[in-house]
Structures are given as structure tokens and as C-alpha cells.
N, C-alpha and C positions, 0 to 999 in steps of 0.2 A: 540539383542540391548535392553538395559534396558530403560524403559520409565521413570524411576525415576532419571536418570542422568540429571544434569543441562545443558541446552544449553548455551554455552558461546558466542554465536554470530558469525557472519560471517565477522568480521573485521571492522575497522574504516574508516575514510575518505581517508586515504592514500591508503588503499586496493582498494577502489572503484574508486579512481582517476586512478589507474593503469588499471582498468577494463573498463573504460568508453567506449572505442571503441568496445571492444568485447561484452559488454552488449548491446550496441545500435544495434548490428547486430542480436541479438536474440529476438528483440521486437516482431517479428511475432508470437513467441510462447506465448506471453502475450496478444496479441491483442484481441482475442475473449473474454477472461475473463474480460479485462478492459471494453470492449464494454458492456458486460452483467452488470457489476457493475454500469456503468453510466446510463444504462436503469433503474436500480433499484433506483438509487439516484434521477434521473429526475430533475436535476437542472433547476431553472427558471431564466428568463432574469434579474429579479430584485434582485437576491440573490447574496450574497457574498460567494465565494467558496474558500476553501483551498485545494490545491493539496499537501498532506503531504508525503514527500519522492518522489519528482517528477521524480527522475532519469533523463533520457534523453528526457522525455516529451511525452510518449505515450498517457496518459490521456489528456494532453493539446492539442495534435494534433486532437484527436477525438472530444474534446469539441469545438475546433475552427471551425470544419467543421459543427457543429450542426446549424440548422436554427435559433433556439432561444437560442443561447449560453448566458451564464451568462455575465453580463457587467463587473463584478469585480471578478478576479481570482488572488489568490496569490499562487505561487509555491515555496516550500521550499525543500532544500536538503542539506546534510552536505558535499557533494563532489563538489568542484569547477569545476572539469572537467566534471562531469555529467551535471551540469547546463550550462556549455559552449556549450553543444550539444542540448540545447533546441531550438525549432523552433522560428522564429520570432513571438512575442506575439501581439495579438490585442491590440488596445488602451484600457487602463484601466486594463490590466493584468500586473502583476509584478512577478519577481522571486527574491529569496533572499537565501543567504547562512545561514542555520539554522539547528539546531539539534532538532528532535522531542521531546527529553526529556526536552527541554527548548525553547518553541516556543515564539519568541519575539513579541507577540501581546497581547493586553489587553483582559480581560475576555469578552466573548460573542461577539467576533469580526466577527464571521462567521455564516452563516445560514446552511451551508452544507460543508462536507469534504469528500475527497476520500483518502484512504491510500492503494495504490495498490502495492503489492510485496515489502513491506518494513518491516512490523511488525515482520515477521518471521526471519529477519536478526538480530534483537536485542537480546542481552543476556536475558535469562529468567527473571533475576532480574530487567531489565530495561523496560520490556513490560508494567507493571502496571504504571510506571512513564510516558511513552509516551501516553498511553490511558488516563491517568488523565489529561495530558496537552491538548489532543484533546478535551476532555470533557470541560475543562476550557474555551477554545477559541470558543466553539460553544455556541450559544444562547440557552436558555431553549427551548426544543422541536426541536432543530437542529438535522440534520441527518448526520450520518457517514456511509459510505460504505467501507468495507475492502475487499481486495483480498489477499489470501494467498495460496501458494501451500498446498495441503492437500491430505489425503489418502481417496478416495471414499469408500463407504460401500461395493461395490461389483463390479464385472466385470473386464475386462481387464485393465481398468484404475487403479483399485486398485493394481493390480500386478505391473504395471509400476511405480506407485507412491511409492510403498514399496521399490522398487529397488533404486529409486532416494533418498528416505529418508535414506537408509543405506549408500549411497555414501556421503550424506551430513554430517552424523555423522563421517564417516571415514576420511573426509578431509574438515573440516568446513571452512578453509580459502579459499580453491579453489572452493569448491562445496557447500558452505553454502547457496547459493541462492536457492538450491533445498530443503532445510529443510521444513518439513511439519508442519503446525500449524492450528489447529482448534481454532479460537479465542473466541468461545462462553463463556467459563468460565471467561476469562480475561475481556471481554467486560462487563459481568454482574458485576464482582467485581469492575469495574471502574465506574459503575453507568449508563451503557447503557442498553437499552432494545432491544433485537434482534426482528426484525419485519419480514424480508423476507430472505430466504436463496436460493441460486442458485448454483448448481454445474456446472463446465465447464470442459470438457475433450478434447477440441480442443486446442492443445498445451500442456502446463503444466496442469496436473490435479489440479484444483484450486477450492476454495470455496469463493463465494461472499456472504457477510453478510451485510444486511442493518439494521442499528440500529438507535434508537433515544435517545437523551439525556434526 
């Protein structure tokens, strides 16, 4: 597999509409990494938080169970059927149909954001656009935590992740959700500074990166 090939993405809203039910059933494979990412982000009760690419709501469920959950959370996704599977949201939390490449919010609208299992789905050419939008809607000093499937540096998880990565390239429409992405270079190019990194190998081998704007 050539690393110089351009990743063309894992499909648009219509693809993920068709997958909403099956995607929801596999959330247990994402759960540990999302928990780790939220621990890194450490959202505070008085903060405005964006769940970018909320899917069927794993991050929202975990946030809602937190003792000191944020009072204001906005969840966006470009798939109507994904959003239809969101849990009931606490008062002050909202969901909205939106594309990460054009987030319908003014500059500096949020204090913190999580983008879990979404950036790797974008075509390579669109990743800088989405990260630029995330930076725009975060206040100066705001925090972004990302979760992406990735290939660990060693161990059994590295071999498992390599197999999943080959499968994603072989069938991007059906298995593109397994595509590996280390977002460090793209984050830096978009103006983010990586602060903390955590690997997770429970479920999908994944990389959690906490950055600041």
C-alpha cells in the first residue's frame, strides 16, 4: 500500500444514513477511546462545548453521565439518521445538521471541542478545511481533542491496525471507517499545538490527541 496515495474519503451523508443502525451497534469498540479523550479534554461546567461529527452520540452519552457536565453542548453531524439516534439531550444541549467543512457558528463560539472518529473519514483534501473551521469556532486558547483510528508503534495492536488499514484502502466505501490517521501534521498546519497524546488499544487501536488553539 502506497502512503503517497490520496485518501478519497469514506462517503457522504447518504452513505452514513444507510449505516446509522450498524454504526450504533459497534459503539462499544469506540467507547474506551472516547472516554480517554474526554478525560484529556476535561470540559468544565461553565464551558461551551462542540461535539463535531457526533454520530449516534457516544461522546454525548458519556458527557451526560459526568457529575460536572458542561451546561452548553452543541452536537453536529452531516447525517440526519445518525442524529436521529442521539440520546435525549439535557437542557441547554442542542443538535444540528451540519458539515464540519462549514460549521454554522460565529468565530470563537466554543471553549472546547471533541472530534471523535470523524476526521479520518474526510478526503485528504478536506481535512485542512475541517480543522481550519474547528480552529475558527474555538476561542483563542480553546481546546480540541481528536480521536482517530491509528497504527500504534509496536505490539499486537500494531499488527491488528495494519490489517484494518489495508481493508480500509481496499474498500473505502464499506470499510473506510477503519482508515488510520495520525492527525499531528494536519493539526499543526491548521494552527493547533498538540499538548497530550494517549493511545488506546481497547476496541479500535486509536490515537487521542489534545491540542490548543
